[in-house]
N, C-alpha and C positions, 0 to 999 in steps of 0.2 A: 554374337552366337549364344553366350550366357543368358541373355536377357530373353531371347527367343525360346531358349530351352525352357526357362523357367514358366514363360507364359503358356507353353506346350503342356508341361506338368500340370500347370494349376487347371487348365481347360479339361485334362484328362480327369484330374480329380473331381471336377464339378460333375463332368459327365457319369463318373461312376455313382456318386453321390444322388444325382437324379434318378438314376437309374434303378438304384437300390430303393428310393423313396416310390417310384412308380411300382415297382412290385409289390412294396408293402401296401401301399394304396389299393392296388388292384386285389390283394388278398383279403384284405379289409373288405371292400365292397363285395367279392365272391362270398365271403361268411356271411355279410349283411343280408344278400339276397338269398341265401340258402341252397346254391351251387354244390353237388355234392363234392366235399374235398378228399373223399376217400373212394374211390371209381372202383377199388378193388375188393370191397367190403361184399358180405353175402348178399344174395338177391334170393328173390320168389316171385317171380314174375308169373302172373295168372289173366286170363280173359275172363271178362264179366260183360253181359249184355245188361245194359242199364236202360234201353228203350226199344220195343219192337213197335211202336207206332200202331196199337190194336184199337186204340180208343180215340177216336177223332174229338171227343170233349175235353182230353188232356192237352189238347193243341189248338193254337189260333194263329191265323195268318192276316197280316195286316199290308195293305197296298200303297204304295206312293200316290201323289195329287193326282196324277192322270188317269188312274183307273176307271174304267167305265161307270157310268152313272147312269140313272132313270130317275125321272120325275114322278114322285108319290103325290098324287091328287088328296090324299087325306090330311099329310103332314105339311102339303104344299111346298115342298123342298125337294133337291135332286138328293139321291141317297146312292149308296153303292148298288149297282147291280149284282146280286149275289147268284142270278143265274150264270154270269160270267166270271165272278171273281169270287171264289170261293174253297173250302176245303172238306175233306171227308174221308172216309176209309172206303176201301174196296176191296174185295178178296184178290190176293196175288201176292206170290213170294218170288224172289229169285230164285234159279235152278239151285245154286249153293247153299241155299239156306233151308233148313230142314223145318218141317212143321212144329212151331213152339206152342201154339195153343190151338183150340177148339174153331176159333174164327178164322184165324189164317189170313189175317188182314195186313194192309200197309197203309201208310196216310199219302193220299192224293191231293195236290194243289193245282188250281186253274187261274189263270188271270188274263185279263185283256184291258189294254190302254187307248187311250182316245188317240194317242200320238208317239211316234218314235221318238227316244231320247233316252235319259239316263233313268228308267225306271225300274224300281225295286221292289220286294217283296220280303217281309219279315215274318220268319215261320219259327214259333217259340212254344214252350210248354207252358201251361197255365193251372191253376188252381182256384178254388171258391176261398173266399175270406170270411171273416166273422160274420160279413152281411150278406154270402151268397154271392156276391160279386165275382166274377173271373178275374183274375190278376196274374200276371207273370211269375213265374217261377224259376228257380234255377235247379240244375240236377247235378247234385253233389257228386262227385266221382271218388273212388276208394283209391287208397295207396300215392303213389308216387307215380303218375300217369307218364308212360312212355309213348303210346300211340294211340290215336283215335279212329275208328273206321264206321263208316255208314254204307249201306247200299243205297244208290240213287238213280233213277231210271231218267234217262235223257232221251228226249225226243227230236235231237239234232238241232236244238234252238241255240243261238249264241247268248247264252247266258251264264255269268261266272258266278260261283257258288263260294260263300265264305263261311267259316265256322269261327263263332265268338264265345269266347272263355273268360271268366270272372276268376282272378285268384283269391287268396285268403285275405288281401289288402284291400281288395274293391275295384283293383285294376282290370282294364279289359285288354285281352289279346285276340287279335283276329288271326286265324290261319286260312291262307288262300288255298281253296280245294280246287281251283282250275276251272276250265269252261265245261259245259254241259253239251257241246255239239257233238254227242255221239249217240248211238241209237242203242235202247234196252238197258239193262241192269247194269251197275258196274259198282264194284267195291271200291270205295275212295278212302285211302289210308294215310293218315297224316301223323309226322313225328312232332311231339311236343317240345318246340325250342328249350334249350337249356338254359334261357335266360328268365324262362317262366318260372316266378318263385313258386315251391311247392313244400318248403320244407325251410328251417331256420336252425340257430344252434341251441335255442332254448327248448325245454321240455315241457309240453310235447312238441317233439319237431316238426312232425309231419303235418302239413297244412292242406286244407282242402281245395281244390280247383274243381270249378264247375261249370257245366256246359250254359250258355245262355240262351243261344238261338242261330238259327240258320239265317242267312242273308244271300238272296238271288238279287243278281244286277245284270241288268239288260245291256247289250251291246248297242249304242246309240243308233245304229244302222238296221238293228234287228227288227223284223215286223212286230208290230204292238199288239195283235190280238191272237185269240186261240193258243196261248202258251199253257203246257202241263208238265207236272214233274212228280214224281213218288220218290216217297222215303222208307226206308226198311230196315231193321236191326243195327241198332246204333250199339257199339260196343268198345271196349278199351284193353289195352294191354298194359297192366299196371304191375309195380314191383309193391306187394304188401308186407315186406320183410319188415320187422320192427326189431330194434337192439334190446335185448333183455337185460336188465340191469337189477342190482338189489335196491328194492323200493318201487319198483315199478307199477307195482300194485296201488299206488297213491295216486296213480293217475286215474285209473277208473273210478276210484272211491272219490275223487274230486270231482268227477265228472258227476256221478251219482248224487252228489250231496249239495252239489252247486258251489263248491269251493273253486272249481276252474270253472272257468265260462264256458257253458254248454255249446257256444257258437264254436268252439275250437275242437268240439267232438267230431272223429271221423264216424260218417255213417258206415 
């Protein structure tokens, strides 16, 4: 009985040590990834529209392998049929969105594929590089983002929508926005998961989270032709509160002088 009691006590002590180590390791990991350790701190949550999709030249769509093609006699090769796979701007806004610009437009994307399957479309923002070539660009978001929402017009197609984000470490995070098998405009609102790093313990603590692209994925049984979708007014709800401290002016001057890398600066 004495030996059994000692064995039980040893096991209990070992369990307590492991539990404490687990809590400590968890806290260190949390601090490393920048999860808010003080949920009761002051907040200043505001909404910002960071793209209204008014200019089709600032967006591009890429289509998967079986996108419809046609033969180009001049180039002697098959090329994407842009009459069936393309993107543009059209006049139109959801009822819930007030007119923000004179053009009052949204982004339109259409696609057709040669066969059923796991067809996909990437829709992403672009810019011109130094040589005038269009390249992908990420849209940086202010503050510590809590929600992202976008108006998406559905034509009752069985396509799934993903929102791809990039954190300050360069890691990708994919948010599942659900199926587009509904009719008309719908505001799709997504919460940013707590594990997505947007800050760290070092100054400057707040780190940029950026939008990379939308991905549209067809259900393998969906019809392959004549798919349409529209996007409008993408915005965020974000906490822009910054702790003030003695010497915080050195952060701004550090940015301006280049002492602190400009890559770290919030837009």
